[in-house]
Structures are given as C-alpha cells and as structure tokens.
Residue, then its C-alpha position, 0 to 999 in steps of 0.5 A: m084570841r085575835r089581835r086586831k090592827s086597823a081592822w085587819t087580821c091575819a087570817l091563818g086558822t092554825t098556828m102554822w101556815m102550811l104550804m101543801a104541795t098538792t095538785a089544785t083542781a081546775a074546778d076551783a073558783p078563781l079569786p078575783l083581782k082587786r088591786v094592783r100596786l106597781y113599783e119602779t123596781g120591776v115588781g108589782y103587788f097583786e091583791r085578790g079578795g073573796t069568800v072562801g067556801a068548801e071548794g076553796l079558791s084559787l090564784p092563777v099565778p104564772e109559774g115563773h112568779l110562783d117563787d115570788a108569790l110564796k115568799t111574799m104572800v100575806v093573808l088578811s081578813p078585812d072583818g076578822s072572820g076569815r080563816v085559812s087552813g092551808i095553801s096548796f099548789a102543784s110542785s114545780v120541777s127544776a130543769n135539772m130535776g126534770r132531766a133526772i126524772a127523764g133519765l138524762d144527765p141532770e147537769g146536761s144542757g143539750s137540746l131535747d132531740l129524738p135520740t136523746l128522748l129515745k135513750s131516756l126510755e131505755g128499759a121502759p115498756v113501750s109500744v112501737t108503731t112503724k110507718a107500715r102501721q105494724v104495732i109491736k109491744g115490749r121493752l126498749v132495750k137500747l138505742e143503737e148509735p151509728d158505729g161507722t160500719q160500712r155496707c158494701v155492694t158489688e155491681v157488674v156493668d158491661g162485664k166489669s164488677t165494681r165494689r161500692c162501700e158506704t157508711d151506715p148512718s142509721r140509728r136503731i132501737l132494740v126491742l125485747t118483745e112480749d114473746g121474748g124475741l129481740r127485734r131491731f127497728e131503724v129509727d127512720e122507719v118508726e112512726e111512734v114510740k109510746p110508754t105503756d106504763p102509766a107511771w112512766s108516762k106521768r113521770m115523763a110528762s112531769a119532766m117535759s113540763s119543766l124541760s120544754s119551758g126551761g123552768g120559765s113558763k108563763d102558764a098560770k099555775a093554780i094556788k089553792v086556798q083552803g079555809q072559810g070566810k072573807v079573805q084578801l091575799g096579797y103577793i108580789a110578782e115580777s112586773p114591767v116598770w111603770r114610767s112617767t111622761y109629762r106635758l107642760v102647757l105654758g100660759d100667759e096667766a097660768s101654766a099646767l103640768q100633766g103627768w101620764a103613767l105608762i103601765h103594762n099588764d103582761t099577764g094572761e089575765k084580764w084586769s077588770q075594774v082593778d084599783v091601780e096604785l103607782v108607787n114612786g120608791q124603790p123597796d128592795s126585792f130579790l129573787f129566791p128559789l122556793a117553790a121547787p123541791r130541793y135536796a141536801h147533799r149527802d156525802l158518799r161513804t165507801p166501805d173498807r172492802s170493795l162491794s158491788t151490787v148490780p142494781q146500784l151500779m147498773g153499768r156505772l163505776v163507783d169512781n164516777m158516782w163519787s166524783e159527781s157534782f150535786g146541785d142545780s146549775f145557775g146563770a150568772g145574771g141576777l136581778g139587774l135592778s140597777g139597770v131599770g130606768m124610769g121614763g127617759g131618766g137623766r137630767g134634761e139638757g145637762i145644764g153646765l154650771g161652770t166650775v169654781g174659779t181660781i182662789g188664792h195664790g198659796s202654794g198649798g191647797r185652797g177652798e171655801s172658808d169655814v171660818l169667815s161667814v160672807g154669805n150663803l147663796a143657797d139661802v136665796g129662794e131655796a125651798d124645803g122638799v116635804e117628803s113623808g116617807a121613802m115611797f109615794r103612792y099615786r092612786l088612780r081615780q078610776p078603776v082600770s080595765l086592761n086586757a091581758h098583754s096590753s098597755a095603757l097611758i093613764p093620767f096621774v098628775q094634773s096641777k097648776v105650776e109656777v113657771r117662768r120663761l127664761a133664757y139660760f146660759s151655761q156660761p157667758g159667750v155661748m148660745a142661750r137655751t130656751a128654758v123654764d123655771v118650774v117649782n113643784e107645787t104638788k104635795q108629792t114627789l114627781p118621778e123622773g120622766t120625759i116632758s114635752v113643752f107646749a106654748d103659743g098654741g103649739f109644740a115648743g120643745e122637750t126635755q127630761l124631768s129629774r125626780t123632784k120633791p114638793g117645793e123643789r125647783r128645776i131649770l128645764t131647757f128645751g130649745l135654742d134662744l137666738d135673740v139673747e146674748l150674754e158676754r163677760g167683759h172686764q173682771a178683776h179681784e182683790d184678796e183681803p186676808k182676815v184670819v190665820q190658822r196654824l196647821a199640824s203640818g207646820g204651815l199656815r192656813v189663811h182665810f180671806i175674802r176675795h172681792h170680785t168685780v165682773d162686767y157683763e154685756v146683755e143684749n136682747k134683740s127680740g121685742a119681748g122681754r127676757k129673764v136671763f139666767f146663768p150660773l155663778p162660778f163662786v162658792r156658796n160662802a159668798s154674797v152677790r150684788g148687782a144682779d136683779e135676782i139670785v136663785f138657787d138651782q137645787e138639782h145642781d147645787k149652784a146659785l144662778a144670777v138673773f138679769d132682766a133684759p127688756g125687749r130690744s135692749k143692750q145694757r151693761k151689768t156689773l156684779k160685785v161678789d165677795e167670797g170667803l176662801w182659804r189658802d194654805e202656805r206650806t211653811a211659816d217662814r219670814k217671807t210669808l209672815q212679812g207678806l201677811l203683816a204688809v196688809d192691815s186687814i188681819d185681826p189686830k191680836q193675830r197681827e201682834i202674834l205674827r209680829k212677835v213670831l217674825g221678831f223671834l225668827d229675825e233674831a234666830a236668823q241673826k244668831k245663825r249668821a253669827w255662828r256661821k261667821t264664827i265657824a269661818l273664823r275658827g277655821e282660819l285659826i285652826t289653820d294657823a294653829y296647825r302651822m305653829r305646831k309644825n314650827v314648834a316641832a321644827v325649832g325643838d328646844d332652841g331657846d327663846a324662839a321655841e318658847e315664843l312659838a309655844e306661847r302663841l300656840l297656847k293662846a290660839e288653842d284658848r281662842l279655839e276653845a272660846m270659839r267652840n263655846r260661842i258657836a254652841g251658845l249661838k246654836k242653842r239660842e237660835g233653837e230657843l228662838r225658833s221654839l218661841a216662834e212655834k209656841a207663839l204660832e200655836q196661839l193663833s188658834n186661840v184668837r178670832 
C-alpha cells in the first residue's frame, strides 16, 4: 500500500533502504540536476530527477560530500510510480585505513616519500628496472637505510699516501630474485619498482587514492541508483554561503530597493537551466562520518601462558600490540558555522542611542517603574513584523545556467519602499549623519547585507542593512551632513513620588514620575528642509511633548524624537518628558519617612500609613531616650549604694549611725530594683512600637 502526501511518495521499493558499497560503472547515465536550494549555514540542497531504467542512474557527488549525501538523501516519486531497490557506491577509505592497507603505520602522519613507499612494499613480488634498463623480477625483501658506514680510500700523490673516508649516504633495496639469488640495488640506480601481483597493485591504488587526497578529494564519486520509474533524489552538501547586497535608489516621489544575491557553483558540474532558491534561515546541519567503513575496537586477551606464532608476530612484540591505540585521528576544528557571515553583516554605521539618564536619588537601586503607567514610547510608529516560519525562500524567476567553479550576481528583490531622508544625530552636539528612514514593505524578511545609496543621479554613500522583517523600520546612515546642527541647552527635572512599596530587605521602593524640561537649538544652514532625528535618553515608560514626531527604532530598541528644520532656519525646541521610574531606599527610617511625607503627591491612604508608622517610630525613639536616661541615673545610684555599703562596714554596729546608714542603703536598693523594672518596661514598649511600625509598613502593598 502506498501512502500519498501532496502527490509525493517515498520511492523505496523494499522495506529497507539498502546502501550497497559496490563500484558504480562509469557507463551509468547521470541523473540531471533540477533544483538547488542554498542556505546561509554553508550547505545546499541539491535535487535531481529522471527516469530509472535497467542500467540505473548515477549521481556525480564529490567525494568530500559523500557523507552529507548519504545521511540526508531522500528519494521521492512525483507520481507514485517510481521504485528504488538500492543505492550503491564505491567504498571510501579513510586516511588511516589507507596507510594500513599500504603497510604503513595507521596513526602516522608523515609525507609519502619514496623510501616510505618502498618500505611498504617489503615482501611484495616486484619487477625492478634499473637506469641501465636491466629488469629483475623477484620479491623486495628489505629497504636498507644508511647505517653510518664509512668508505675509505688511499690515494698516493708525489710519493705520499693519503687516506680519505666518507659516510655512505645511499639507500639500497634487497631483492630475492626468481632464481633464488639475493641482489642489492642502490635506490638512486633504480628507475622503476612495480608490484607484479594484481591484487597487491589494486590494494596500493586504493590506499593511494585516500592518502594522496588526504580524504578530501573533490573528484566526483558516482552513486548508482537501482530501480525503475520516475524518481527525484534530494540531498544536502557543503556549499558556499550565498550573500546579499542591496541598492537603494532615492527619488523625489518614489524610491526603489534592489536586492542582489551572490551565488557560487563550486562543483565540477555545470548548472544548466537549474531552478535556484535562496533560503534566508539557519537550519542546523553537522558533519558526520558515514560513508567510510568503520571497525569496532576489540580487546586483546592474553593467554595465561606466553604463546607465540611467527605469522602473528612477524617481528612485533605482544606488548607493542597490546599498547597500540585504535581509531582514526581527527582534527580539532569543527564546522565553524558561527563564523559564517552574510553580506557585510553588522549594523550599518553603529547608531549610538545614548544611555538612560540619572534617575532617582535613593541610596539603593533604580530603574523603570512597573507600577506607574506614564506612557509607552515603543507604541509610536511600531510595526509588527510578519514572519510565517523560521526560514524564507526566494525563488529566482528564471532558471540559472552557471559553469562549474563560477559565480553570479542575480537579482532577488525589486520593490518600492517608503523612505524619508533625514539628518541623524547620535546625540546633541555631535556632527550629523546623512540617513534614511526605511520600512520593509515586502512580504518577506530581507537578509543582512551591504547597501549602496544613490540619489540626485549619483552615488550618495553606503552602509549595511541588518536582518529586517516585513513592516520593520531601519535607520540607515551613510555619510556626513555638514549643514545641520543640534545643541542641547537648559535642562531641569523634578521628581514626583506616587507609590511606596515595602521591600523584603527592609527598605522601601518609591515609584515616582520625573518631569524633564529640555531645550534644544536646531539650525539648518542649507536651503532644503530637513527632518532631524535623535535618540531620546529615557525609559520606555515615558511620554514626550514638544517634538514634531516620535518614531521607534526597533533595531536598537529606542525612541527617536523628530524635529522639522526648514531651510535656512534657526529655532529653539523644548521637550517636556515624563518618566515613570523607581528608586530604592535601603532603610525605612524617620528621615526617609519625613522626606516622603513632605510631598503631597503620594496616595492619601499610603500617606496615612506612613504618618502612622512615623508616629510609632517617634514614640519608640522617646522610649529609647527614656530607658537610656534611666540607665544613666541607675549608674549614679549604684555608685552611691556602693559607697554606703563601705560606710556601713566601717561603722559596724555603732548605734544610731549604723541604723541610719542601713536604712538609706535599703531605700537605694529598692530604687535600683524599680529602675531595672522601668528599663525593662521601656525596652519592651520600644520593641512593641517598632513591631507595630513594621506591620503598618506591610500594609503599603495592599494600597494602590
């Protein structure tokens, strides 16, 4: 039973998709490239389509792209009639496996020079051809490296003998000939060493195909499709990132935005009338080793008794075998997708929007109030970007023909745009920038890229456009405006507390409205009028009066004030701004409460609570002063009592004097006891009053 979905059917003819690692013949007909979809994450989706016959079809995939193709390939049938019984390809050999096949160290990384390759042929049947054209057949026994042996000769000149010695630098190969003899040849005298066993030659060829390319060959590797009927095969592969660049043509009545896409065909295959789609989105993609055979690690178990066989060891020690490491080595690089940019990237001229001004005078934190609602500067002129998904596709209107290893600049956007010319100030007192206020009126997101501006029949400047959703605005600066000046004059502010909250830390949070008055001087020396834009250094929760217009810069999350500046004019503008802010007071002491009660803008119910708290604190302060004074008096009385005890001891039982001193001492002790009780009572009452103050402060949160 086939299950259809949007007229597409998975075209697998069996219950399992078999990837058969066999060699595809060069005679297979290639499957034509129909569609290419390029992504900004460095991959491309390639779709091929055709009819599979008895001989099968092939996909010319670069060897370096084989892993991507195998892990992402999808087989579809447009009409449901296609069947695919299997996909076959020539096995890839990793560089480590290639070295192992060649008889080299699998974990080695040295270059493949002549001595290394000759050493790998030790034991192979070979044919050796010398430079003298002598041919000897046999087995290559060993490559002999220079051992430091010195050759010495004695020369006699004018009756005097001289002995001269030199180290022999020669490498030699030792060959067991077919007639059983051993012959030694210096490598420098050898013209050719050729394996005579076809199996050995095939093994070496397979190894060298991996080692010579380092595993990253760009040569096409045929993937053979076996089945029947019409099929379409899609897969992803590494591809150059497509980038965008724009042209903004300013006109008196209408302006136009042109978007151009720079695409690259870095494959060895020509694109002929291929449908190209450009995707503005970043789906996850990763590299994964899949095509090359992999081998699981097996533990080496050693017997209780040491046993040895010559074929197994072949001059190697068991200890060496036991300590060998397994698995392929790999680089520490990675995909590096985060480093891939689009167009020029960035945010144009880097519009400086200033910082939030000083708010509040409390000793704690400060910020934008979420209790007071003064206004929302983001509401003005804010458009909602419409985005139907994580990715947008731009399908080019005409099929693309592009030679192998070629690039093209192709238009993908042509639209009228709403544009206003303006003079932009990052802050008053700095030089103005020539700029435009642009709104994306297309139905799709514009990718980031460079943008060149043309006006008055010529080039006006260039900047960069950040990713822009439909309906979003961008302030783009692209040059200096020497004719307009903006200066900030007198400024003042006044705080109006409104709401008080109790903090868990014991302090108070005061929500207040800050009323600003700021004067500006605007001068336009040119004959043409200007729109002067500059960012407002206020929080969102604010209202502004006095500007000719307020716009919101969505890219930088800041409100901008706009002044109209007619030609050859100088004028003063005054902004009235109300901000909803808060500040924290670390303690709710008498000084803080007295300051809050000194203004009448706080909610009447909260004022009553604060007044009650202040009353409790005042009474508690009185009790504290009273018990401190009592403690001082008690100290004086303790001194007197001590002196009387000494006097009583000195008089002893001497009549009336002793009795009088004893009576006075008893009265003093009674007074000390009364003072102790009074101090305890005053401290207890002070604590009660402060508790009442705390409970009253907790009621602040219930009053708005």
